[in-house]
C-alpha positions as CSV (number, residue, x, y, z in Angstrom):
1,M,-10.1,-21.1,-20.5
2,H,-9.2,-17.4,-19.5
3,W,-12.7,-16.6,-19.5
4,W,-13.7,-19.9,-17.6
5,R,-10.6,-19.2,-14.9
6,S,-11.9,-15.2,-14.6
7,L,-14.8,-16.5,-13.9
8,V,-14.7,-19.1,-11.2
9,A,-12.1,-17.0,-9.2
10,A,-15.0,-13.8,-9.3
11,A,-17.4,-16.3,-8.2
12,R,-15.2,-17.6,-5.5
13,E,-14.5,-13.8,-4.4
14,G,-18.1,-12.9,-4.9
15,L,-19.0,-16.0,-2.7
16,R,-16.6,-15.5,-0.1
17,V,-17.3,-14.3,3.4
18,Q,-14.8,-11.8,4.2
19,R,-13.6,-10.4,7.8
20,A,-15.2,-10.5,11.1
21,F,-17.1,-8.1,13.1
22,S,-15.6,-5.1,13.7
23,A,-16.0,-1.2,15.2
24,P,-18.5,-2.1,17.7
25,W,-19.1,0.8,19.1
26,A,-19.6,2.4,15.6
27,I,-22.3,-0.6,14.8
28,A,-24.0,0.1,18.1
29,R,-24.6,3.5,17.1
30,A,-26.3,2.6,13.7
31,V,-28.4,0.5,15.2
32,L,-29.7,3.0,17.8
33,A,-30.4,5.6,15.2
34,V,-32.5,3.0,13.2
35,L,-34.2,1.9,16.4
36,L,-35.2,5.6,17.1
37,A,-36.3,5.8,13.8
38,T,-38.6,3.0,14.1
39,L,-39.9,3.6,17.5
40,L,-40.8,7.2,15.8
41,G,-43.2,5.5,13.3
42,L,-44.7,3.5,15.9
43,M,-45.4,6.1,18.4
44,L,-46.9,7.8,15.4
45,N,-48.5,5.1,14.6
46,D,-47.3,5.9,11.1
47,P,-46.0,3.0,9.2
48,S,-44.9,4.9,6.4
49,A,-42.7,7.8,8.2
50,G,-41.2,5.0,10.0
51,A,-39.8,2.8,6.8
52,M,-38.3,6.7,5.4
53,A,-36.9,7.6,8.4
54,S,-35.5,4.2,9.1
55,I,-34.0,4.3,5.9
56,G,-32.4,7.5,6.3
57,A,-30.9,6.5,9.5
58,Y,-29.7,3.3,7.8
59,I,-28.0,5.3,4.7
60,C,-26.7,8.2,7.2
61,A,-25.4,5.8,9.4
62,M,-23.9,3.5,7.5
63,A,-22.1,6.1,5.8
64,T,-19.7,7.0,8.9
65,L,-19.2,3.1,8.9
66,L,-17.1,3.4,5.8
67,S,-13.2,3.5,5.9
68,S,-13.3,7.7,6.8
69,L,-10.1,9.9,6.9
70,R,-13.0,12.6,8.7
71,H,-14.6,12.7,12.1
72,R,-17.7,10.9,11.7
73,V,-19.7,13.7,12.6
74,V,-18.7,15.7,9.8
75,N,-19.4,12.4,7.7
76,A,-22.5,11.9,9.2
77,L,-23.4,15.9,8.6
78,A,-22.3,15.9,4.9
79,M,-24.5,12.7,3.9
80,A,-27.5,13.9,5.6
81,A,-27.1,17.2,3.7
82,A,-26.5,15.1,0.6
83,Y,-28.7,12.4,1.1
84,S,-31.7,14.7,2.0
85,G,-31.1,17.3,-0.2
86,M,-30.8,14.7,-3.5
87,A,-34.7,12.9,-1.9
88,V,-36.0,16.5,-2.1
89,L,-34.8,17.1,-5.5
90,G,-36.2,13.7,-6.6
91,A,-39.6,14.7,-5.4
92,L,-39.6,17.8,-7.0
93,V,-38.4,16.0,-10.6
94,H,-41.1,13.3,-10.0
95,G,-42.7,12.3,-13.0
96,V,-41.1,14.5,-15.2
97,T,-39.1,11.8,-17.1
98,W,-37.3,14.2,-19.3
99,L,-35.8,16.1,-16.3
100,F,-35.3,13.2,-14.0
101,L,-33.3,10.8,-16.4
102,P,-31.0,13.7,-17.1
103,L,-30.2,14.6,-13.6
104,L,-29.9,10.6,-12.7
105,A,-27.2,10.7,-15.3
106,V,-24.8,13.7,-14.2
107,A,-25.4,12.4,-10.4
108,A,-24.6,9.2,-11.2
109,F,-21.3,10.0,-13.5
110,T,-20.5,12.3,-10.4
111,A,-20.1,9.6,-8.1
112,G,-18.2,7.7,-10.7
113,M,-15.5,10.3,-10.9
114,L,-15.5,10.2,-7.1
115,R,-13.7,7.4,-7.4
116,T,-10.4,8.9,-8.1
117,L,-10.6,9.8,-4.6
118,G,-11.4,6.3,-3.3
119,V,-13.5,3.9,-2.6
120,A,-15.7,5.3,0.4
121,P,-16.0,8.8,-1.2
122,S,-17.6,7.3,-4.4
123,T,-19.7,4.5,-2.2
124,R,-21.0,7.8,-0.6
125,A,-21.8,9.7,-3.6
126,C,-23.8,6.5,-4.6
127,F,-25.8,6.6,-1.4
128,A,-26.7,10.2,-1.8
129,V,-28.1,9.4,-5.5
130,M,-30.0,6.6,-4.3
131,G,-32.2,9.6,-2.3
132,L,-32.7,11.0,-5.8
133,M,-33.8,7.7,-7.2
134,I,-36.1,6.5,-3.8
135,T,-38.5,9.7,-4.1
136,G,-38.0,10.3,-8.1
137,S,-39.1,6.5,-8.7
138,M,-41.2,5.2,-5.6
139,S,-43.4,8.0,-4.7
140,P,-47.0,8.1,-6.0
141,S,-47.0,11.9,-6.1
142,V,-44.6,14.9,-5.2
143,H,-46.6,16.3,-2.3
144,A,-46.0,12.7,-1.1
145,G,-42.5,12.6,-2.1
146,L,-41.6,15.6,-0.5
147,L,-43.4,13.5,2.9
148,M,-41.2,11.1,2.3
149,A,-38.0,13.3,1.6
150,G,-39.0,15.0,4.8
151,W,-39.2,11.8,6.8
152,I,-35.9,10.7,5.5
153,A,-34.0,13.7,7.0
154,V,-35.6,12.9,10.4
155,G,-34.0,9.9,10.2
156,T,-30.8,11.3,9.0
157,A,-31.0,13.5,11.6
158,L,-31.4,10.9,14.2
159,A,-28.4,9.4,12.5
160,I,-26.2,12.6,13.5
161,A,-27.4,12.7,17.4
162,V,-26.4,9.1,18.1
163,Q,-22.9,10.1,17.0
164,L,-22.3,12.9,19.6
165,L,-22.9,9.9,22.0
166,P,-20.0,8.3,23.9
167,P,-17.5,6.8,23.9
168,Y,-15.4,9.7,22.3
169,D,-12.3,9.2,20.3
170,P,-9.0,11.0,20.8
171,R,-8.5,14.1,18.6
172,F,-7.4,13.4,15.1
173,A,-8.8,10.0,15.3
174,A,-8.5,9.2,11.5
175,Q,-5.1,10.3,11.5
176,R,-4.3,7.6,14.6
177,R,-5.6,5.0,12.9
178,A,-3.9,5.6,9.6
179,L,-0.4,6.0,11.4
180,A,-0.9,3.0,13.8
181,E,-1.7,1.1,10.4
182,A,1.6,2.4,9.3
183,Y,3.2,1.4,12.4
184,R,1.7,-2.0,12.6
185,S,3.0,-2.9,9.0
186,L,6.5,-2.1,10.2
187,S,6.4,-4.1,13.1
188,A,5.3,-7.0,11.0
189,V,7.8,-6.7,8.6
190,A,10.6,-6.7,11.7
191,G,8.9,-9.8,12.8
192,T,8.9,-11.6,9.4
193,V,12.6,-10.7,8.8
194,A,13.2,-12.0,12.6
195,A,11.4,-14.7,11.9
196,G,13.4,-15.3,8.8
197,A,16.7,-14.5,9.5
198,V,18.4,-11.2,8.7
199,G,18.8,-10.9,4.7
200,S,15.3,-11.6,3.8
201,T,13.7,-8.3,2.7
202,P,10.2,-8.5,2.7
203,A,8.8,-5.2,1.7
204,A,6.8,-2.8,3.7
205,P,3.2,-2.5,2.2
206,T,3.4,0.7,0.5
207,A,-1.1,1.8,1.0
208,P,-0.4,2.1,4.9
209,F,2.1,4.7,4.5
210,I,0.0,6.5,1.6
211,A,-2.8,6.5,3.7
212,A,-1.5,8.4,6.5
213,R,-0.1,10.6,4.4
214,Q,-3.5,11.3,2.7
215,A,-4.7,11.7,6.3
216,L,-2.7,14.3,7.5
217,D,-2.5,15.8,4.3
218,L,-6.2,17.0,4.8
219,L,-5.8,18.5,8.2
220,P,-6.6,21.9,7.6
221,Q,-3.4,24.6,8.0
222,F,-4.4,25.9,11.3
223,S,-5.0,22.4,12.9
224,R,-1.9,21.2,11.6
225,P,0.7,22.9,14.4
226,A,-1.6,21.1,17.1
227,A,-0.9,17.6,14.9
228,A,2.7,18.2,15.3
229,A,3.5,15.0,17.1
230,L,1.6,12.9,14.2
231,F,3.2,14.8,11.6
232,G,6.7,13.5,13.0
233,L,5.6,10.1,13.8
234,L,4.6,10.1,10.2
235,G,8.5,11.1,9.6
236,E,9.7,8.5,12.1
237,A,7.9,5.9,10.0
238,E,9.6,7.0,6.8
239,R,12.9,7.0,8.3
240,I,12.3,3.6,10.9
241,R,10.9,2.0,7.1
242,R,14.2,3.2,5.0
243,T,16.6,1.8,8.5
244,L,14.6,-1.8,8.9
245,H,15.3,-2.3,4.9
246,T,19.0,-1.5,5.3
247,V,19.3,-3.7,8.2
248,Q,17.9,-6.2,6.1
249,A,20.1,-5.5,3.1
250,T,23.0,-5.0,4.7
251,A,23.3,-6.8,8.5
252,P,25.7,-9.2,8.5
253,A,24.5,-12.9,9.5
254,T,27.4,-13.7,12.3
255,D,25.0,-13.4,14.9
256,V,21.9,-14.7,13.9
257,V,20.3,-15.2,17.4
258,A,21.4,-11.9,18.3
259,D,20.0,-10.2,15.1
260,R,16.7,-12.0,15.5
261,A,16.5,-11.6,19.1
262,G,17.1,-7.8,18.2
263,L,14.6,-7.6,15.5
264,Q,11.7,-8.9,17.7
265,A,12.1,-6.4,20.0
266,A,12.3,-3.8,17.3
267,A,8.8,-5.2,16.7
268,R,7.0,-5.5,20.3
269,V,8.5,-1.7,20.4
270,L,6.7,-0.8,17.1
271,D,3.9,-2.7,17.9
272,A,3.5,-0.6,21.6
273,V,4.0,2.5,19.4
274,S,1.1,1.7,17.2
275,R,-1.7,0.8,20.1
276,T,-0.6,4.3,21.8
277,V,-1.0,6.3,18.8
278,A,-4.5,4.1,17.7
279,S,-5.8,4.7,21.6
280,G,-4.3,8.4,22.7
281,R,-2.9,6.6,25.9
282,E,0.7,5.4,26.2
283,H,1.4,1.6,26.3
284,R,4.7,1.4,27.6
285,T,7.2,-1.1,26.0
286,A,9.0,-3.2,28.4
287,T,12.0,-2.5,29.3
288,A,13.3,-5.9,28.6
289,E,13.0,-5.2,25.0
290,W,15.3,-2.2,25.2
291,T,18.1,-4.1,26.7
292,R,17.8,-6.7,23.6
293,L,17.7,-4.0,21.6
294,E,21.0,-1.6,23.2
295,P,23.8,-4.5,23.2
296,W,22.6,-6.0,19.8
297,A,23.3,-2.5,17.8
298,A,26.1,-1.4,20.0
299,A,27.7,-4.9,18.8
300,S,26.9,-4.5,15.2
301,P,29.8,-3.3,13.2
302,E,27.2,-1.5,11.2
303,R,25.5,1.5,11.3
304,S,22.0,0.9,10.5
305,P,21.1,-1.1,13.9
306,R,22.3,1.9,15.8
307,D,20.4,4.6,13.4
308,L,17.3,2.2,14.3
309,V,17.5,1.9,18.0
310,A,17.5,5.9,17.8
311,R,14.6,6.4,16.3
312,L,12.7,3.6,17.7
313,R,13.6,6.0,20.9
314,E,12.2,9.2,19.0
315,A,9.2,7.3,17.7
316,E,8.2,6.1,21.2
317,Q,8.5,9.8,22.7
318,L,6.8,11.2,20.0
319,A,3.8,8.5,20.5
320,R,4.0,9.5,24.2
321,R,3.8,13.6,23.1
322,S,0.7,12.6,21.4
323,T,-1.0,11.5,24.3
324,E,-1.0,15.1,25.8
325,G,-3.9,17.5,25.8
326,R,-1.7,19.8,23.9
327,L,0.1,18.5,20.9
328,G,1.8,21.1,19.9
329,G,5.8,22.3,19.7
330,V,7.4,19.2,18.4
331,L,8.2,20.6,14.8
332,E,12.1,19.4,14.3
333,P,11.1,16.1,12.8
334,H,8.6,17.6,9.9
335,A,12.1,17.7,8.4
336,E,11.6,14.4,7.1
337,I,8.3,15.4,5.1
338,P,8.8,18.9,4.1
339,G,6.2,19.0,1.9
340,L,3.6,17.5,3.6
341,Y,3.5,19.8,6.4
342,A,3.6,23.1,4.3
343,G,0.5,21.5,2.4
344,C,-1.8,23.0,0.2
345,P,-5.4,23.5,-0.3
346,T,-7.6,20.7,0.2
347,V,-10.2,21.5,-2.9
348,A,-7.5,22.5,-4.6
349,R,-5.5,19.3,-4.9
350,T,-9.1,17.5,-5.1
351,A,-9.7,19.1,-8.1
352,R,-6.3,18.6,-9.8
353,R,-6.8,14.7,-9.1
354,V,-10.5,14.3,-10.4
355,R,-9.4,16.8,-13.7
356,A,-6.5,14.5,-14.2
357,Q,-9.2,11.8,-15.0
358,L,-11.5,13.8,-17.5
359,H,-10.3,12.7,-20.3
360,P,-11.9,9.4,-22.6
361,Q,-9.0,7.0,-22.0
362,A,-8.9,7.6,-18.2
363,P,-10.1,4.0,-16.4
364,I,-12.3,7.0,-14.1
365,F,-13.8,8.4,-16.5
366,R,-14.8,5.1,-18.1
367,H,-15.9,3.6,-15.3
368,A,-17.9,7.3,-14.4
369,V,-19.9,7.2,-18.1
370,R,-20.9,3.3,-17.7
371,L,-22.3,4.1,-14.4
372,A,-24.4,7.0,-15.7
373,V,-25.5,5.1,-18.6
374,G,-26.3,1.8,-17.0
375,V,-27.8,3.4,-14.2
376,V,-30.2,4.8,-16.5
377,I,-30.8,1.9,-18.6
378,A,-31.7,0.1,-15.6
379,E,-33.9,2.7,-14.7
380,L,-36.1,2.3,-17.7
381,I,-35.5,-1.5,-17.6
382,G,-36.6,-1.5,-14.2
383,Q,-40.1,1.0,-15.1
384,A,-41.0,-1.2,-17.9
385,I,-41.0,-4.2,-16.0
386,G,-42.8,-2.4,-13.4
387,R,-45.5,-1.8,-16.6
388,W,-45.8,-4.9,-17.7
389,G,-46.2,-7.3,-14.7
390,G,-44.8,-6.0,-11.9
391,L,-46.9,-7.8,-8.8
392,G,-48.5,-4.3,-8.5
393,I,-45.2,-3.1,-6.7
394,P,-44.2,0.0,-7.6
395,G,-40.7,1.8,-8.1
396,H,-39.5,-1.3,-9.6
397,G,-36.9,1.0,-11.7
398,F,-35.0,2.6,-8.6
399,W,-34.4,-1.4,-7.6
400,V,-33.2,-2.7,-10.9
401,A,-31.2,0.8,-11.4
402,L,-30.2,0.9,-7.3
403,A,-28.6,-3.2,-8.1
404,T,-27.0,-1.8,-11.5
405,M,-24.9,1.3,-9.3
406,L,-23.8,-0.9,-6.8
407,V,-22.6,-3.7,-8.3
408,L,-20.8,-1.6,-11.6
409,F,-17.1,-1.0,-10.5
410,P,-14.2,-0.4,-12.2
411,E,-12.4,-3.5,-12.1
412,Y,-13.6,-6.8,-13.5
413,G,-13.0,-9.2,-11.3
414,Q,-14.9,-6.6,-8.2
415,T,-17.8,-6.3,-10.8
416,V,-18.3,-10.1,-11.6
417,A,-17.9,-10.5,-7.6
418,R,-20.1,-8.1,-6.7
419,G,-22.7,-9.1,-9.4
420,L,-22.5,-12.6,-7.9
421,G,-22.2,-12.5,-4.4
422,R,-25.2,-9.7,-4.3
423,A,-27.4,-11.6,-6.8
424,A,-26.7,-14.7,-4.7
425,G,-27.4,-12.8,-1.2
426,A,-30.7,-11.0,-3.0
427,L,-31.9,-14.4,-3.3
428,L,-31.2,-15.7,0.0
429,G,-32.6,-12.9,1.5
430,G,-36.1,-13.0,-0.6
431,L,-36.2,-16.8,0.8
432,L,-36.1,-15.2,4.0
433,A,-38.0,-12.7,3.9
434,W,-40.9,-14.9,2.6
435,A,-40.7,-17.3,5.3
436,L,-41.1,-14.1,8.0
437,S,-43.9,-12.9,6.0
438,L,-46.0,-16.0,6.7
439,P,-47.2,-15.2,10.2
440,D,-49.3,-12.8,11.2
441,W,-47.2,-10.0,12.3
442,S,-48.0,-7.4,14.9
443,P,-47.0,-3.5,14.3
444,T,-44.7,-4.0,17.1
445,G,-43.2,-7.3,16.1
446,L,-43.3,-5.9,12.7
447,A,-40.6,-3.1,14.2
448,A,-38.9,-5.0,16.3
449,A,-38.0,-8.1,13.0
450,S,-37.0,-5.1,11.2
451,V,-34.3,-3.7,13.7
452,V,-33.6,-6.9,14.0
453,L,-32.8,-7.5,10.2
454,A,-31.0,-3.7,10.2
455,S,-28.7,-5.0,13.0
456,M,-27.7,-8.1,11.2
457,A,-26.9,-6.0,8.1
458,F,-25.0,-3.5,10.0
459,L,-23.1,-6.3,11.3
460,T,-22.4,-8.3,8.5
461,R,-20.9,-4.8,6.2
462,G,-17.3,-6.0,6.0
463,T,-18.1,-9.8,5.5
464,G,-19.1,-9.2,1.8
465,Q,-22.1,-9.0,-0.6
466,L,-23.4,-12.1,-0.1
467,M,-24.1,-11.6,3.6
468,L,-25.2,-8.2,3.5
469,N,-27.6,-8.3,0.8
470,L,-29.1,-11.4,2.7
471,W,-30.2,-9.3,5.9
472,L,-30.4,-6.4,3.3
473,T,-33.1,-7.3,1.2
474,A,-35.2,-9.2,4.1
475,W,-34.9,-5.9,6.2
476,I,-36.2,-3.4,3.3
477,V,-39.1,-6.1,1.9
478,F,-40.1,-5.5,5.6
479,L,-40.0,-1.9,5.4
480,L,-42.6,-2.5,2.2
481,H,-44.5,-4.7,4.3
482,R,-44.7,-2.0,7.5
483,A,-45.5,0.9,5.0
484,G,-47.9,-0.8,2.3
485,A,-49.1,-4.4,3.8
486,L,-47.6,-5.6,1.0
487,P,-48.2,-9.4,-0.4
488,G,-45.4,-11.9,0.0
489,P,-44.4,-11.8,-3.3
490,T,-42.7,-8.9,-2.7
491,A,-40.0,-10.5,-1.3
492,W,-39.0,-12.3,-4.4
493,A,-39.8,-8.9,-6.6
494,R,-36.9,-7.1,-5.0
495,A,-34.5,-10.9,-5.5
496,A,-35.5,-10.7,-9.0
497,D,-34.7,-6.6,-9.5
498,T,-31.5,-7.5,-7.7
499,V,-30.5,-10.2,-10.3
500,V,-31.4,-8.2,-13.3
501,G,-29.8,-4.7,-12.3
502,A,-26.0,-7.2,-11.2
503,A,-26.7,-9.0,-14.7
504,L,-26.6,-5.9,-16.2
505,A,-24.0,-4.0,-14.8
506,V,-21.7,-6.8,-15.7
507,L,-23.0,-7.1,-19.3
508,I,-22.8,-2.8,-19.1
509,F,-18.7,-3.2,-17.9
510,L,-18.3,-6.4,-21.1
511,A,-19.5,-3.8,-23.7
512,W,-17.2,-1.3,-22.7
513,P,-14.6,-2.6,-20.8
514,T,-11.6,-1.3,-18.9
515,W,-8.8,-3.8,-19.0
516,S,-6.1,-3.7,-16.1
517,N,-3.8,-5.6,-18.7
518,R,-4.7,-2.6,-21.8
519,R,-3.1,-0.1,-18.4
520,L,0.0,-1.6,-17.8
521,P,2.3,-0.4,-20.1
522,D,0.8,3.2,-19.6
523,L,1.3,2.4,-15.7
524,L,4.8,0.9,-15.8
525,A,6.1,4.0,-18.1
526,Q,4.2,6.2,-15.4
527,W,6.5,5.0,-12.8
528,L,9.5,4.7,-14.9
529,R,9.4,8.4,-15.7
530,L,8.8,9.3,-11.8
531,Q,11.7,7.2,-11.0
532,D,13.9,9.0,-14.1
533,R,13.8,12.3,-11.9
534,L,14.3,10.6,-9.0
535,L,17.3,8.1,-9.1
536,P,19.5,11.0,-10.9
537,Q,18.3,13.4,-7.8
538,L,19.7,10.6,-5.4
539,V,23.1,9.7,-7.0
540,T,23.7,13.6,-7.4
541,G,22.9,14.0,-3.7
542,Y,26.0,12.8,-2.7
543,A,28.2,15.4,-4.5
544,S,28.1,16.9,-1.0
545,V,26.7,17.0,2.6
546,G,23.3,18.5,1.7
547,A,23.3,18.3,-1.7
548,A,19.6,16.8,-2.5
549,D,16.5,18.4,-1.9
550,P,14.7,16.9,0.6
551,A,11.3,18.4,-0.5
552,A,11.8,17.6,-3.9
553,I,12.7,14.1,-3.0
554,D,10.0,13.6,-0.6
555,E,7.4,14.9,-3.1
556,L,8.7,12.5,-6.0
557,R,9.1,9.5,-3.5
558,A,5.2,10.2,-2.6
559,R,4.2,10.3,-6.3
560,T,6.7,7.3,-7.2
561,R,5.1,5.5,-4.3
562,Q,1.3,5.4,-5.6
563,A,2.2,4.9,-8.7
564,R,3.5,1.6,-8.0
565,E,1.1,0.9,-6.0
566,Q,-1.7,1.4,-8.7
567,L,0.8,-0.9,-10.8
568,Q,1.0,-3.7,-8.2
569,A,-2.8,-3.0,-7.9
570,A,-3.4,-3.4,-11.7
571,V,-0.5,-6.8,-12.0
572,R,-2.7,-8.4,-9.6
573,Q,-6.4,-7.9,-11.3
574,S,-5.1,-8.8,-14.3
575,H,-4.8,-11.9,-13.0
576,T,-8.5,-12.7,-12.8
577,E,-9.1,-11.1,-16.4
578,P,-10.0,-13.0,-19.1
579,A,-8.0,-10.1,-21.9
580,H,-5.1,-11.9,-21.6
581,H,-4.5,-11.8,-24.9
582,L,-4.4,-7.6,-24.9
583,S,-1.5,-7.4,-22.1
584,P,2.1,-7.5,-24.1
585,W,3.8,-9.5,-21.4
586,S,2.8,-13.0,-20.2
587,T,1.6,-13.6,-16.4
588,R,4.7,-14.7,-15.5
589,Q,6.2,-11.6,-16.8
590,L,3.7,-9.5,-15.0
591,D,5.0,-10.6,-12.2
592,E,8.4,-10.4,-12.6
593,I,7.9,-6.8,-13.6
594,S,6.3,-6.0,-10.3
595,S,8.7,-8.1,-8.0
596,Q,11.8,-5.9,-10.2
597,V,10.0,-2.7,-9.4
598,S,9.5,-3.4,-6.1
599,T,13.9,-3.9,-6.4
600,V,14.4,-0.9,-8.0
601,A,12.5,1.0,-5.1
602,G,14.1,-0.8,-2.6
603,C,17.3,0.3,-4.2
604,S,16.2,3.7,-4.5
605,T,15.2,3.6,-0.7
606,L,18.9,2.6,0.5
607,L,20.0,5.0,-1.3
608,L,18.1,7.9,0.1
609,E,18.8,6.4,3.1
610,H,22.9,6.3,2.5
611,L,23.2,10.3,1.8
612,P,26.2,11.3,3.2
613,R,26.2,13.0,6.7
614,T,29.5,14.1,7.0
615,P,32.3,15.0,4.6
616,N,34.0,11.5,4.5
617,D,31.0,10.0,3.2
618,T,30.4,11.8,-0.2
619,V,31.3,10.3,-3.3
620,P,31.2,13.3,-6.0
621,E,32.4,10.9,-8.8
622,L,28.3,9.7,-8.7
623,T,27.0,12.5,-10.2
624,E,28.7,11.6,-13.4
625,L,26.1,8.7,-13.2
626,A,23.2,10.9,-13.5
627,D,22.8,11.5,-17.0
628,P,23.6,7.4,-18.0
629,L,20.5,7.4,-15.2
630,H,18.4,9.9,-17.1
631,E,18.5,8.3,-20.5
632,H,18.2,4.7,-19.7
633,L,15.0,5.0,-17.3
634,A,13.5,7.8,-20.1
635,A,14.3,5.1,-23.4
636,L,12.6,2.5,-21.0
637,A,9.8,4.5,-20.3
638,R,9.1,5.1,-23.8
639,A,9.4,0.9,-24.4
640,A,7.4,0.2,-22.0
641,A,4.8,2.3,-23.6
642,G,5.6,0.6,-26.4
643,A,7.0,3.6,-28.4
644,E,10.4,2.1,-28.8
645,T,12.5,-1.2,-28.0
646,V,15.2,-1.0,-25.3
647,T,18.4,-3.0,-25.4
648,P,19.4,-4.7,-22.2
649,G,23.2,-4.1,-21.0
650,A,23.3,-1.0,-22.2
651,L,23.3,0.8,-18.8
652,R,25.9,-2.0,-17.3
653,S,28.0,-1.2,-20.3
654,A,27.5,2.8,-19.3
655,Y,28.1,2.3,-16.0
656,D,31.3,0.2,-15.8
657,S,32.9,2.7,-18.4
658,F,32.3,5.3,-16.6
659,A,33.4,3.2,-13.2
660,A,36.5,2.3,-15.0
661,R,36.8,6.4,-16.0
662,S,36.7,7.8,-12.6
663,G,38.2,5.1,-10.8
664,L,35.2,4.3,-8.7
665,P,36.1,1.3,-7.3
666,L,39.7,2.3,-6.4
667,V,37.6,5.3,-4.8
668,A,35.8,2.9,-2.5
669,A,38.6,0.6,-1.7
670,D,40.8,4.0,-0.7
671,S,38.3,5.4,1.6
672,D,38.3,5.4,5.1
673,S,34.7,5.5,5.5
674,A,32.7,2.2,5.5
675,A,30.0,4.7,4.1
676,V,31.6,5.3,1.2
677,S,32.0,1.4,-0.2
678,Q,28.6,0.5,0.8
679,T,27.5,3.6,-1.6
680,V,29.6,2.1,-4.4
681,A,27.8,-1.6,-3.6
682,L,24.6,0.1,-3.7
683,C,24.8,1.9,-7.0
684,T,26.1,-1.4,-8.9
685,R,23.2,-3.3,-7.1
686,T,20.8,-0.2,-8.4
687,V,22.5,-0.6,-11.8
688,D,21.9,-4.6,-11.8
689,A,17.9,-4.3,-10.6
690,V,17.3,-1.5,-13.8
691,E,19.1,-4.3,-16.0
692,D,17.0,-7.0,-15.0
693,L,13.9,-4.9,-15.1
694,T,15.4,-4.2,-18.7
695,T,15.4,-7.7,-19.6
696,V,11.9,-8.7,-18.6
697,I,10.4,-4.9,-20.5
698,A,12.5,-6.4,-23.5
699,G,10.5,-9.2,-23.9
700,R,7.0,-7.3,-24.7
701,W,4.4,-8.9,-26.9
702,C,5.0,-12.3,-26.1
703,T,3.9,-15.4,-28.5
704,G,0.4,-16.5,-27.5
705,R,1.7,-20.1,-26.3
706,A,4.0,-18.4,-24.2
707,R,1.1,-16.4,-22.3
708,G,-0.5,-17.2,-19.4
709,R,1.9,-19.6,-18.5
């Protein structure tokens, strides 16, 4: 039953048409590159040259459309060098099977390991591997392969040239887009809270903040002073995120109408900041929004609404500064992210991340090995198909291997969904290409039709594998028809190769799987170990003003956020996997763990937000809580990994004894500062949240009957 449900869910995802048209100017440049390559082939009256140049232009332009943290010209240059270089290498080893296959395996393994850096870098690396395969597998000879590689390089050069055309993005465009997305997520949170009344606590998504941090982290040191306002905006986004969380958790609901109006105004201010940052042009907030915000903040008995208004003012000012020609000179807000602004070399950081995955149990390493083995097997199967009965069409190895490489992902759901979507798209594309091959096309008509089909592939690139591969298959068949006047069965051969490659990718994954269910205990233990370091630092920060180390806390918060994102992504993926028996917790328990992890993370956010600003706000008694928290979280991490058991209630008992011994309730009651009583209540809430998580973790290895409910 689990297998059937997982297959249905993957099929639904793979055949779904996803988001609509986006990035019109980027797509227009990509289409122009293919058009220029096609016109070049027509002018030279050389269909083969036009086809290879079109492929080079298509691949290089497609790489610029992928999610990117660098300038589009830089991406185009890197893709052009990698794709053209691999095409030359493939031509040089053509016919030398004992050398070509090991090179293919190494290149595919490298592309798989780059998944550590994200989907886009890995996909670009797969594009480069395609350059090796297309000349190493499809060219009739070394000389012909070098000619193919030369025309591919011409096509990539055209793709680079069109990236120099307007419209031009503002400076640091990738960083601006990432920051704008973070502010849009804050606006959505404020709007959701306003719509549902104060007291609801939707958590701000972590992914936009991780992406914004990574985007700014890529900037070289010499350009960071010019991007000072952008670093400041990230710091303010972090502050606003914590303040919004505080408003949600602590603001009284005595005047719900005023609370809703104030938060709706905050949402609109955040939206205006987002648009200003993204476009590099100022979008002013209406005066009416501030007239709603400031009276609401002034009337509130809590400090958090006033803090929110002040931080919104600062964010608006920084956004305005980011539109100026010179962005430097706004250095003070960087105190929020001290470790990020100092930074470390990108190459060293990247090498450290990749090296951490270089062991047999790492999911990325297993994915890279699967990819290397799968591509080589697919190449051999494709070559065998061509020798056995390939309808007179050479290069079957390339097409089968290409499908396997682009379908095989680290996750089961993604692999099956992509396999189904790509196979269905190839069959429909083959049908379309067969229908279009029936008329007698002139060279000009063939060129025009191929450009139209390539344009449709660009337009549908973000809608899913089904639509993309429909147009891509039809376009590729037209290119082959132009280059060699191949017969109509070419369409069916390409579709059949794609189906074989997709099926092979799924079988290889199932032969050596990486189930998210199996990884969940280690991911949870990793997050708990980071919390074991973060929470004790936060409670000891209440000993005196400035007792907390901002750089250490910032680094730990960034790492815990990434660990939580990985954990919750694995929980979501586990729901679509058939291997539920590998998880120590049921589906319901996993959802509870994910929810409780978010609750504990929210408590740590509030502890950071309430760190003392004046001597009256300090609670030095809380330093005694650091050791019980450390001992319990360390034991909980070991229990999550299966190394020992843990008893719920131990931390609560230790906290009650500590509170009675130190007189913590009396400290809160006698203090003149409202912040002290809030801090004590927050610590109690944190202990309760950790205990709730302990209760769920202690239920590991539930019975098979309860599993999946």
